[in-house]
C-alpha positions in Angstrom: -24.6 55.8 -27.5 -27.7 54.2 -26.9 -27.3 51.1 -29.1 -27.4 47.5 -27.2 -24.6 44.8 -27.8 -22.0 43.1 -26.2 -19.1 44.8 -23.9 -16.3 43.0 -24.7 -13.6 41.6 -22.4 -10.0 40.2 -22.6 -11.0 37.4 -19.8 -13.3 35.3 -22.6 -15.1 34.8 -26.0 -16.8 37.6 -26.6 -19.8 36.4 -28.5 -22.0 38.2 -31.3 -25.2 37.0 -33.1 -25.5 38.6 -36.7 -28.9 39.7 -37.0 -29.8 40.6 -33.4 -28.8 43.3 -31.0 -26.0 42.0 -29.7 -24.5 42.3 -33.3 -22.6 45.2 -31.8 -19.5 45.3 -29.8 -18.1 47.4 -27.5 -14.3 48.2 -26.0 -14.2 50.8 -23.2 -11.3 51.8 -21.6 -10.0 54.5 -19.8 -7.9 57.5 -21.1 -6.5 60.2 -20.0 -6.5 63.0 -22.7 -3.7 65.4 -20.5 -0.8 62.7 -21.2 -1.2 62.6 -24.9 -1.4 58.8 -24.9 -4.0 57.5 -27.9 -5.4 54.6 -28.2 -5.2 52.5 -31.5 -7.7 49.6 -32.7 -5.7 46.9 -34.7 -8.1 44.4 -36.5 -7.3 41.0 -37.6 -7.4 39.7 -41.3 -10.4 37.0 -40.1 -13.8 39.0 -41.8 -15.6 38.5 -39.1 -15.9 41.6 -38.2 -15.2 45.4 -38.8 -14.6 47.8 -36.9 -17.5 50.5 -37.2 -16.6 53.6 -34.8 -13.9 55.0 -32.5 -15.0 57.3 -30.3 -12.8 59.5 -27.6 -14.5 60.9 -24.4 -12.5 63.6 -22.9 -13.7 64.8 -19.3 -16.1 67.2 -19.0 -15.4 69.6 -18.0 -11.9 69.5 -19.4 -9.1 69.1 -16.6 -6.2 68.3 -17.2 -5.1 64.8 -15.8 -9.2 63.9 -15.3 -10.0 60.6 -17.0 -12.1 60.5 -20.1 -12.9 57.5 -21.7 -12.2 56.0 -25.1 -15.2 53.3 -26.9 -14.5 51.2 -30.0 -17.5 49.9 -31.6 -17.2 46.8 -33.5 -20.3 45.0 -35.4 -20.0 41.1 -36.7 -20.2 40.8 -40.1 -20.1 36.4 -41.0 -19.6 33.6 -39.2 -16.3 32.8 -37.3 -14.1 33.8 -34.8 -11.3 36.3 -35.1 -9.2 38.3 -32.2 -9.1 42.4 -31.9 -6.0 44.6 -30.2 -6.4 47.5 -28.8 -2.9 49.1 -28.2 -2.3 52.0 -25.9 0.0 54.4 -27.5 2.7 56.9 -26.2 2.6 60.2 -27.3 4.2 60.0 -30.5 2.5 56.5 -31.5 5.4 54.4 -31.3 5.6 52.8 -27.7 2.9 50.8 -26.7 2.0 51.0 -23.4 -0.2 48.7 -22.6 -2.3 45.8 -25.1 -5.7 44.1 -24.5 -6.2 41.7 -27.6 -10.4 40.2 -27.1 -11.5 37.2 -28.9 -14.8 37.3 -30.8 -16.8 34.8 -32.3 -19.7 35.3 -34.6 -22.7 33.5 -34.7 -25.9 33.3 -35.6 -28.6 32.8 -33.2 -31.0 30.5 -32.9 -34.7 30.2 -32.1 
């Protein structure tokens, strides 16, 4: 992943800027593949961003119990505000272990 962008954080507004290197937002979370848990991205209907990519990075070498990472790549597409939820699901995908919600504000970078 050699692209630049903004690391999304639930503690504050995340500003993405259309037409700049900061039009991409990255959500990165711990993930332990051997637990069977999975991250799920739940976008809102604001239309301000789109889910560009989801990547699961297992530990290398693979060792049960070793941490990997989940990466969600979000791209700004129009001006406005929205929220995006990231749910960590138990195996089977029905029970939510943890939810992280991020606020995304998309604007145009001024000169």
